[in-house]
N, C-alpha and C positions, 0 to 999 in steps of 0.2 A: 227302643226305650232303655234297654239294659246298658247300652253304651253311654247314654246320657246320664243315667243314674250312677254308673261307675265313674264317669268323668267328674260329676258333681261331688261324689264321695272323695275322690282323690284331691280335688281342690280344697275341700273343707279340711281334710287331714293335713294337707300342706300348710294351710293357714294356721291351724292349731300348733303344728310343730314349730313353725317360725315364731309364733308368739311365745312358746315355752322356751325356745332357745334365747330369745331376746330378753328374757326376764329371769336371770339367775338369782336376783335378790328375792324373788318370791319363793324359789326352791329353798334358799337358805332360811328364810323366815319360817317356812313350813317345817324345816328340819329342826330348828331351834326352839320354836314357840311351843310351850306346854302351859296350859292353864294353871294358874297358881292353885295349889290345894288349900282347902279351908283349914283353919287352925284356930285355936283359942286366941281371942284378942283381949287387950287390957280392959280393965274396968274404967269407968269415968262417965260414960253415957248410961242411960238406963239399961239395966240388965235385960229388960224385955226387948229393947231395940237391938242390942248386940246379939242376943239369942236369935231373934227373927232374921236379922241380916245374915248371920252365919248359917242358919238352917237353909235359907233361900239360896245362898251362894253354893253351899255343898250340894244341894239338889239340882243346881244348874239353872235356877230360876233367876237369871241375871236381870231380867226386866223388873222383877219385884225389888231387887236390891237397888236398882237405879231409881225406881219409883219412891222407895223409902228414904233414900239418902240425897238425891239430887237437889231437893228444895230446901234442905237443911243448911244452916251455916254453923261455923265453928266445929266442924267434925274433927275427931281425933285423927292422927296419922293412920292408924289402922283402918278406920272407917273410910278415909280417903283412898287407902290402898285397895280395899274391897270394892269401892265405887269405881275406881279406875280400872281394875281388873274386870269388873262386870261390863263396863263400856268396851273394853278390849275384846272380851269374849263375844260381844254383840256386833263387833266390826265397826264400832264408832271410835276410830283411831284418834281423831282430833280431840274429842272429849276425854278419852282415856289419857292422852298425853298431858292435857291441861290438869287433870285430876292428879296424876302422878307428880306433877311439878308442885303441887300444894304440900307435898311431904317434905318436912324439914330435914336439913343435913344431919342433925343430931339424932334423928329417928332410927329405930331398929329396922324400919322399912325403907330407909333411904337407898341403900345399895340395890335392894331388890327392885325398887321403883326405877332406878337408873338402868337396870338390865332391861326392863320392859320398855322404857323410853327408847333405848338403843334398838330394840326389836321393832318398835313402831317406825323409827327412822328408816330402818331396813325395809320394812314393808312399803313405805312411801318412796323408796328408791332415793332417799337422801343419805347416800353412802358416806359422804364426808362427815355429816353430823353424827351418824352412827359410829363411825371410827373415833371421833373426838370423845364421845361418851365412853366407849369401850377402853380407849387408851387411858383416860382419866381414872377409871375405876378397876382396871384389870390387875393392878398390883395390890389392891386392897383385899385383905383376906375376907372371904365371904363364901356362901354356898354357890355363888355365881362366878367366882373367880376363874375356874377352869373353863367354864362355858364362854366367858368373855374372851379369854385368850384364844380359845379354839375358833370362835367366830371371827376374831381379828385375823387369824391365820387364813381362814377360808376367804375372807374379804380380799386379802392381799393376793390370793391366787386367782381371783377373777378379774 
């Protein structure tokens, strides 16, 4: 029985090793992805809504943020940003990407949203799309500029 168990364990470990070797994009995603920290967002919607969304987000209650915002229309860019990040933190990548894409080019959240869209492409192994986004925005001064350049370099090494 010990030989059977040892053989089975060896097979399982081999399969897991092969899977991890064939998925370098997941390692890169895990290395670069950090949940967006909560911060003060602009006024415009009711202060009660903004306060609740921000509190839920900071607590990590992403389901509550999605529940509060997903059925609303005409969200501000900041609320779309928190909705998208909540989807992302819940592993709902398609919904996150679509919410990030609602953020306008003139928004203070635009470059940040592009960073997270690039990471979603990376997670989905759409490396060409990831590179396109990174190349487009890696020369734009932002808090993500260094990370974008670094990820581009890492992608080109794989």
